[in-house]
C-alpha positions, 0 to 999 in steps of 0.5 A, a space after each residue: 478408532 476410525 471416527 476419532 482420526 476423522 475427526 482430527 483430519 476433519 479438524 486439522 483441515 478445516 483449521 488450515 482453510 480458516 487460517 486468515 491470510 497475513 499481510 504487509 501494508 504499505 502507504 505512499 502519501 505525495 504531499 504537493 506542497 513540498 512535492 516529496 513522496 512518502 513511503 511507510 511500510 508496515 510501520 516499520 520503514 519510512 523512505 522519502 525522495 523528491 518528486 521529480 516533476 518536469 517544469 510544466 508540472 512543477 506549479 500545478 498542485 494538482 498533478 497526482 502523476 509522483 503518486 501514480 508512478 510509485 505506485 506502479 513501482 510497486 505494483 510491479 514489487 507485487 503489492 495490490 491498491 487497496 484504495 487512495 484518499 486525498 487531503 488538503 492542507 490549506 489549498 496544497 492536496 496530499 494524495 494517498 495510496 493505500 497497498 497491500 501485499 501477501 506475507 511470504 
């Protein structure tokens, strides 16, 4: 009986230790063509806002400041950056940040 209880306790402990963490995922996309910042959270929420660029940055389509400001905002809320990516539509780059956060 002791061996059986030991095996059950071991199996339960091992399964708890091996349980995979659950995460929420987010993308933050800055479209330099339209100065839009789009936030998609876990495939359920989509937020879009116009980036408020200073006049000297408004003409330069290479700024990543709107993306970085939004990433910082979500890092302060517990989100962790996984990676960044860039792609171009014509001459206008778009910048993407991929973030994750453990589910409670």
